[in-house]
DRENGU-604211 format. One record per residue: x, y, z of N, C-alpha, C in turn. Coordinates in steps of 0.05 Angstrom, whole numbers, plus 32768, in hexadecimal, padded with zeros to 4 digits. Example, Ala and Ser with C-alpha at 12.3 -4.5 7.8 and 13.67 -1.06 7.14 Angstrom:
2
81087F8E809C80F67FA6809C81087FBE809C/81017FD3808E81117FEB808F81028001809D/
REM end
This chain:
238
803280E0810B803E80E880EE802F80D980DA/802C80E280C4801D80D680A8803480C480A1/802C80A9809F803C809A8094803D80998074/8054808D8065805580948049805F80778038/8050807280278056805B8016805C80677FF7/8070805D7FF0807880677FD5807480477FC4/805E804D7FB3805580367FA1805F80347F87/805E801D7F7A806880197F5F8083801A7F5A/8094800C7F6B80B1800A7F6E80B57FEF7F56/80C57FFB7F4480D27FE87F3480EA7FE47F30/80FE7FF07F3F811B7FF07F3D81237FF87F5C/813D7FED7F6181487FF07F7C8153800D7F80/815A80207F68815E80377F708146804A7F7B/812F80467F72811780527F7F811280497F9C/811480317F99810E80247FB7812280337FCD/813B802E7FC5815180397FD7814B80547FDF/814380657FC9813B80827FCE812780887FDF/811380767FDE80FA80787FF381028076800C/8117806180118121805B802B812E80708038/8141807E8026814F80928029814380AD8035/812880B08026811980C6802A810A80C98044/810780A8805080FB80A2806780E0809B8065/80D88091804B80BD8087804880BD806E805B/80A28068806280A180518075809880368064/80918035804D8088801E8039808E8024801E/8094801180108095800E7FF180817FF97FEB/80777FFC7FD380677FEA7FCA80687FE07FB0/80687FC87FA6806F7FB77F9180547FAE7F84/804E7FB67F6780357FAF7F6080357F977F4F/80277F817F5880287F6A7F4B80107F637F38/80087F777F277FF77F797F187FFC7F787EF8/7FFC7F667EEC80087F6E7ED180007F7C7EC0/7FE47F887EC27FDA7F9C7EB17FE17FB57EB8/7FF37FB97ECE7FFE7FD47ED880187FDA7ECA/80197FF57EC780337FFD7EB780497FFA7ECA/80457FF77EE580597FF77EF8805C7FDE7F04/80507FC57EF280537FA87EFD80707FA47F00/80737F8F7F16808D7F877F1A80887F657F1E/80A07F577F15809B7F3D7F1A80A37F337F37/80997F1F7F4280A07F167F5C80BF7F137F5D/80CD7F087F4780E47F037F4B80F77F1D7F4C/80EE7F347F4280FD7F4E7F3D80F77F5B7F58/80E07F597F6680D87F657F7F80E97F5B7F91/80EF7F3E7F9680FF7F2C7FA8811C7F3B7FA7/81237F3C7F8A81417F467F8A81427F637F96/812D7F777F93812F7F8F7F9D812F7F8F7FB9/811C7F827FC681147F807FDF812B7F777FF2/813D7F647FE581547F5C7FF381687F717FFC/81687F857FEB81787F997FEF816C7FB58002/81597FB1800C814A7FC6801A814D7FC18039/814B7FDA8046814D7FD9806381327FC6806F/81397FB9808581267FA8809481107FB38098/81157FCE80A481007FE180B180EB7FEB809B/80EF7FEA808180E07FF8806F80CF7FE48068/80B67FEA8068809F7FD68067809A7FCF8047/80977FB5804280947FAF802680757FA4801C/806A7FB4800F80507FAE800A804E7FA27FEE/803C7F887FE980337F807FD0801B7F8A7FCC/80147F937FAF7FFF7F9C7FA77FEF7F887F91/7FD97F807F987FCF7F6B7F857FB37F707F7D/7FA97F657F667F947F6B7F5D7F817F517F54/7F6E7F4B7F627F5D7F337F587F6E7F197F54/7F847F117F627F947EF97F617F8A7EE47F6E/7F8D7ECC7F657F8A7EB67F767F997EB67F91/7F877EAE7FA77F987EAF7FC07FB17EA47FC6/7FB07E897FBC7FCA7E7C7FBA7FE27E8B7FB2/7FDC7E977F957FF07EA57F887FFB7EBE7F9B/7FE77ECE7FA97FF07EDF7FBB80007ED57FCE/7FF87EC47FDA80097EB57FF380247EAD7FEC/80267EA67FD4803F7E9A7FC780557EB37FC7/80487EC77FB880587EDD7FB180607EEC7FCD/80507EED7FE280537EF67FF8806D7EEC8006/806A7ED2800880847EBE8012809B7EC07FFE/809A7EC47FE980B17EBE7FD980BE7EDE7FD9/80B37EF27FD980BB7F0D7FDB80C67F197FF6/80B77F0C800B80BF7F18802480A97F33802C/80987F32802080867F48802780787F488043/80747F60804B80687F69806880477F6E8065/80427F7A804F80227F808051801B7F7A8031/80037F76802F7FF27F6C801C7FDE7F838015/7FDF7F8C7FFB7FCB7FA37FF27FB77F977FDA/7FA07F917FE47F8B7F887FD27F807FA57FBF/7F847FA77FA37F7E7FB97F987F6B7FB77F83/7F587F9F7F867F447F977F737F2B7F947F7E/7F1D7F7F7F757EFC7F7A7F807EFE7F657F94/7F137F657FA87F157F4D7FB77EFF7F4F7FC8/7EF27F3B7FD57ED97F3C7FE97EE47F3D8004/7ED17F4080177EDC7F3C80327EE57F1F8038/7ED47F0E802D7EDD7EF080337EF37EE98027/7F007EF6800E7F167EEF80047F2D7EFD8017/7F287F1280237F3C7F1F80317F417F12804D/7F2A7F0680557F2C7EF7806D7F3E7EE08069/7F467ED480527F5D7EBD804F7F797EC78059/7F787EDF805F7F927EEB80667F927EF38080/7FA87EF480937FA97F0580AD7FA07F2080A6/7F887F2780B67F817F4280B37F9A7F5A80B6/7FA97F5780CA7FC07F6580D17FD17F6F80BA/7FD27F5B80A37FE37F6280907FD47F6B8076/7FB97F6F80747FAC7F75805D7FA67F94805F/7FA67F9F80467F9F7FB6803A7F8C7FB58027/7F757FC3802C7F5E7FC180157F5D7FDB8008/7F637FDB7FEC7F5A7FFA7FDF7F3D7FF77FDD/7F31800C7FD97F1780157FD67F14802C7FC5/7EFF802C7FB97EFA80437FA27EE080517FA5/7EE180617FB97EC280677FC47EB6807E7FB2/7E9D807C7FAC7E8C808C7F9C7E76809B7FAA/7E6C808E7FBF7E5280977FCA7E55808D7FEA/7E49809B7FFC7E4B8098801D7E428079801F/7E2B807080117E21805280137E39803F8016/7E4A803F80047E63803380007E70802F8013/7E6F8044802C7E7F803B80437E7780298054/7E5C802380517E4F801380667E5A7FF18063/7E627FEF804B7E647FD080477E847FCA8049/7E937FDB80517EAD7FD980567EAE7FCF8073/7E9D7FD380877E9C7FC8809E7E9E7FA8809E/7E957F9980847E9A7F7C80827EBA7F768081/7EC67F88807B7EE77F7F80757EF57F7F8093/7F067F6B80987F157F6B80AD7F367F7080A2/7F3F7F8880A17F557F8E80957F627FA380A6/7F7F7FA180A27F917FB780B07F8F7FD380AD/7F837FDB808D7F7E7FF5808A7F6F7FF5806D/7F61800D80677F588011804D7F688025803F/7F69802480247F78803580137F6580427FFE/7F60805E80047F4D80687FEE7F5C80727FD4/7F5380677FBD7F5C806F7FA77F4680777F92/7F4F80807F797F3E80837F667F3C806B7F4D/7F2780667F447F22804E7F347F16805A7F18/7F1D80537F037F0E80557EEC7F0F803D7ED9/7EFE803B7EC47EF980257EBA7F1280187EAE/7F147FFA7EB57F2C7FEF7EAF7F427FF07EBC/7F4780087ECB7F5D800C7EDD7F5880097EFA/7F687FF87F097F657FF77F257F7A80087F32/7F7680237F307F8A803B7F3A7FA1803D7F2A/7FB5804F7F327FC780547F1F7FC080667F0A/7FAD80797F0D7F9E80887EFB7FA980A57F00/7FB680AC7F167FBF80C47F1C7FA880DA7F21/7F9180D17F237F7D80E07F2F7F7280DD7F4A/7F6880F37F5A7F6680ED7F777F4C80E17F80/7F5280D57F977F3980C37F9F7F2780DC7FAC/7F0F80D27FB17EFC80E77FBF7F0380ED7FDB/7F0F81057FE37F19810C7FF87F04810D800C/7EEF8117800A7ED3811A801A7ECF80FF8025/7ECB80EC80157EC480D0801D7EDD80BE802B/7EF180C480207F0880BC802E7F0C80C3804B/7F0A80DE80527F0980E980677EF580DB807F/7EDF80D480717EC980CA80817ED580AF8089/7EE0809C80767EE88082807B7EFC80878090/7F11809880917F27809880A07F2280A080BD/7F0780A880C67EFE80A980DC7EF8809380ED/7EEF807B80DB7EE9806380E47EFC804C80E2/7F0D805280D07F23803E80CE7F3C804A80C6/7F56803980C97F6C804380C27F6F804880A1/7F77805D809B7F768067807F7F8F806B806E/7F948063805B7FA9806980497FA0807C8032/7FA68092802A7F9C80A280147FAC80A17FFE/7FA080947FE77FB180957FCB7FA180A97FB7/7FAD80A27FA27F9E80B47F877FA780CA7F80/7FBE80CD7F6E7FC480E77F687FD080F87F78/7FDD80EF7F8C7FE881047FA28006810C7F98/800881257F93802481307F8B8027814A7F9C/803D81587F94804D816B7FA5803581827FA4/802681877F8D801481A07F897FFA81987F9C/7FF181817FA87FD8817F7FB37FDC816D7FCD/7FF481687FD57FF681577FEB7FF081668003/7FF9817C800A7FEE818E80217FD281908020/7FC1819A800C7FA78196800E7F99817B8015/7FA3816B800C7F9D814E80107F9B8143802C/7FB5814980387FB6814480567FA781558068/7FA1816D805D7F8F817D806F7F718175806E/7F6C816F80577F4E816380517F45814A805A/7F5A8136805B7F54811880617F5F8113807A/7F77811C80827F838112809F7F8980FA8099/7F9380E8808A7F9580C880867FAE80C3809B/7FAB80A780A27FC6809B80B27FDD809A80A0/7FDA809680847FF1809580727FE6809C8052/7FFB80A180457FF780A5802C800580988019/7FF980927FFF8008807E7FEA800D80937FD6/802680967FD0803180A77FB8803D80937FA1/8033809A7F8B803D80897F768042809C7F5C/802F80A17F4C803280AA7F30803880C87F35/803080D77F4F803880EE7F50805480FA7F55/806580E47F55808180ED7F59809280DB7F42/808180D57F2B809380CB7F15809880D77F00/80B080D47EF080B780DC7ED680AF80CE7EBE/80A880B47EC8809880A17EB4808E808B7EC6/8075807B7EBE806F80687ECB808080527ED8/8084804D7EF4809A80407EFF80B280467F01/80B480617EFE80CD806F7F0080CD80877F0F/80D880867F2780D1809E7F3580E780B47F34/80DF80CE7F3980ED80E47F3680F580E77F55/811280E57F5A811B80E57F73811881047F82/811981177F738119812D7F8180FC81337F8A/80E981327F7980CD81317F8180C6811C7F99/80D181027F9680CC80F67FB380DB81017FCB/80F0810B7FC880FA81197FE080E981317FEA/80E081437FD680D181597FDC80B381507FE8/80A5813D7FDD808D81387FE6808D81278006/80A18118800780A58110802080AC81218036/80BD8132802B80C2814B804380A9815B8047/8098815F8034807C816F8037806B815A804D/806981478048805A81348060806181348077/807D8131807A808B813180928085814880A4/808581628095807F817980A28064817F80A8/804E817280A18032817480A4802A816C80C0/8015817580CD800C816E80E58004815080E4/800E814380F88006812480FC7FE8812080FD/7FDC810780F37FC3810780F67FB980F4810B/7FCE80E681197FC780D5812C7FDD80C18134/7FD780AD81467FE7809B81517FE7807E8142/7FD2807D812D7FD18064811B7FE9805F810D/7FF48044810E800A803D81007FFB802780EA/8001803080D07FF7801D80BB800A800880B1/8022801680AE803C800880A180517FFD80B7/804F7FE380BC805E7FDA80CF806C7FBF80C8/80837FBE80CC80957FA980BE80947F9280D0/808C7F7680C580897F5A80D380A37F4B80CF/80AB7F4180E480C57F3280E080B87F1580D5/80C47F0780C280BA7EF480BB80CE7EDA80B8/80CC7EC280B880E07EB080B380D77E9980A5/80E27E8B809280D97E72808580D97E5A8097/80C47E4B809380C27E2E80A580B57E198098/80C27E02808C80AF7DF0807B80967DEB8080/80857DF1806F80697DE9807180587E018080/80677E16808480587E29809680637E458086/80597E4D807080617E66806180587E7F8074/80697E928070805E7EAC8079805E7EAF8097/806A7EA880A580647EA280C5806F7EC080D5/805E7ECB80E380667EE480F180757EDA810C/808D7EE1810E809A7EDA812980927EE5813E/80897EFF813E807F7F0E815480657F008164/80527EF48152803D7EE8815E80377ECC8156/804D7EBF8145804F7EA4814080337E9B812F/80287EAF8121800F7EAD811580137EA680F3/80057E8F80EE800B7E8580D07FFB7E9F80BF/800C7EA680AE80037EBE809B7FF57EAC8080/7FFB7E96807D7FF07E89805F7FD47E84805F/7FD17E87803E7FAE7E81803E7FA67E698050/7F8E7E6980577F847E5C806A7F727E438059/
REM end
């Protein structure tokens, strides 16, 4: 089954609709330049009212590692999505099973350098000057398909009711990231379109057994932020 993340959540109504529709994850964008920016305080309030098994993903762009770790801990995030120019070395400061790295592929040669990353999955998106995603334009599906043959893949970039079937057939990603394609305005989701696109994805052929969005049970412990109860592994910045 293709997993589904509804990204750019800014209010509880949209988050609860995503959960009710059967989405696997919701994304909160902590990048001030984004029209879908949300403060950690507001995200924490929304997350407190969501089902425990709905995966909460924080999206960051070129932030200081300590700031990221603090936001993850404060908000109770399950996964981190780095959507900027973060290097393999930077990403290795976080547990690899918690990290999604966005990529903006333009040529085959760029696939080779991705082997240096140790991350849970890659997210293929479209980027233009001055904007790290959120453009409403599709990623290169051909290159994304190639990446998905060697790494767990989330497909993003302008996915909407009108093109989701074609995208799934062309790329067969393990998961999709839906954002602007179901909005009535930036940061405000159209609930009818959300239900319709989730239904279309659920009816599509499954791409495989890979699970990208998986919830991690965490608890607070003095001096040891972001601890995974399952493995007892410390998830703070090293």
